N, C-alpha and C positions, 0 to 999 in steps of 0.2 A: 732083733728088734722087729716087731710086727707093725706094719703100717697100713692104715685104712686108705683105700683109694677114694678120693673125692675130686669133684670138679673144682677148679680155682674159685668160681663164683660161690659155690656152696661153702667152701672153707672160709672165704672172706666174710660171708654172712654169719657164720658161726662165731668167728672171732669178734666181729663188730657187736654181736649181741651180748658179749660178756661185759659185765659191769663191775668195777671195783676189784681190789685185790690184785695179786700178781698172777699172771698167766704166762706159761712158757709152752710154746708150741714148736714141734719139730717138723720141718718140711723137707722131705727128700727131693731135692731139685738142684740142678745146675744154676749158677747165677745168671746165665744167659738164656735160660729156657723161656719159651713163650708162655708156658703155664704159670711160672713164677711172676712174670711181668703182668699177666692178666689178673692173678691173685692180688698183686700189689695195687694195681689201678682200681680194682673193685673195692678193696679194703679202704683205700684212701677216699674213695667216693662215699662209702658208707659212713666212715668216721668223720668225714668232712675236714680232714687235716692231711698234711703231707707227712708221710712216715719216713723218718731219717734212716739211713743205712750206716752201720758201723763197719768200716773197712778193715779195722784192726782186730776183728773177731770179738768173741765174748769177753775174753780177758782184757782186751783193749778198752771195751766199753766199761767194764767194772773198775778199771784203773782210773777212769776219768773223774769219778765223783763218788762221794759217800752215799748218794741218794740218786738212784736211777728210776725215773718215772716215765709214763707215757709209752706209746708204741715204738718199737724198734725192729728193723730188719737187721739180722746179724748173720753174716756168713761165717761158719765155723772154719777157723784157720788151722794150719799145721801147728802153730804155737799153742792153740787151745787144747790139742789132743796129746801133747807131750805130758809125761808124768808131772813135771814141774808146773806146767801151765794148768793142767787139770786140778792139781792141788790148790793153786792160787784161786781158781774159779770156785772151788768148794769153800774156801775160806771167805771169799768176798760175796757169795750169793745173797747174803742178807741185805746187800745194798739195793736189791731190787724191791722197790716199793711202788705199789700200784702201777707196775710196768706190764706191758704186753710185749713179750719177746717172741719174735718169729726167727728161730734158728734154722738155717738152711745150709745144705751142702750135700756131698756125696754120702751114700749109705755107709760106706766104710768109715769115713771120717766121723760121721754122727754116731755110729756104733762105738767107735773107740772113745769118743767123748763121754758117752753115757755109761760106758763100762768103768771109766776112771772117775766119774763124778756121781756116786750113788745118791747123795742128797739132792742134787739137781735132778737126777732121774726120778726120784720120788715126787718132786714137784710136777714133773711132766706127766707122770702116770701113763695113760693111754693116748695122750695127745700127740701121736706120731702119724704123719700123713704123707701120702704119695699123691702128687697132683697129676691126675690122669687127664689126658685130653678128653674133652667132652665127647668126641666121636667114639672113643673107646668105651665110655660109660653107656652111651646110647646103644651101641652094638650089644653090649652085655645085657642091658635091660630088655632089648627087643628079643634076644634069645630066651630070656626068662619068660616073657609073655607068650612067645610061640610054644614053648614047652608046657607051660601051665594050662593053656587053653587048647592045645593040640591042633593048631591050625597055622597055616602060612600067612604071611602078610596079605597076599592076594585074597585068600579065603576070608580073612578078617574084614578086609575092605569091602568085599562083596556083601558079607552078612550085615555089616553096619550100614552100608548104603541102602540096603533093601528094607531095613527095620524102621518102624515108625515110633518105637518106644524111646524113652529118655536114655541117654548114654550112661553107662556105669563109669565110675572114676577110672578104672583100669582101661576102659575103651577110649576115654578122652586122652589119657596118657599115651596109649599106643598110637592114636592118630597124631598127636603132637610129635612124638618121636619119629614118625614117618613123614612129618611135614605135610600132612593131608587133612587138616582140620576142615577143609571145604568138601569132604566126601559125601555129606548128607545131601539128598535130593530135595529140592524146594517143594 
């Protein structure tokens, strides 16, 4: 399973922007991770609703009603990934109507679930994410900028500080990532 690394805030904004229909998103994260907590808080703020958590896993949620709607956080449980549990999920997946499901758990458990639920997997498509700490994404992007423009942060700051021209978008981004938006001389 290939997962895209995104910040919790970016993923929350992507999910909140979806309108109508059923959306199933897979997030590789521990239930107690800070990134998952940040994602949840941002999503609830964007949706302006409290998003319930289903403690009994996806199968538990699907057994509750013939019609599942709205946003849900669902931790994938051991019961969900057994052959019998996965078969029951496949049979009941049509109960998801205008639902936004955020399935989360370990990579191994999510891999097993998606292997045994091909129809659910087809709904998910490429919506598999790993919540990266913002500092990790910042470091990665700074490395990309340094390589692309062939200069260190110090060289960049000096060049931008001495320039009188308008800043390019990548320069604004670089300054923001460095926390140095005040580098321009008055």
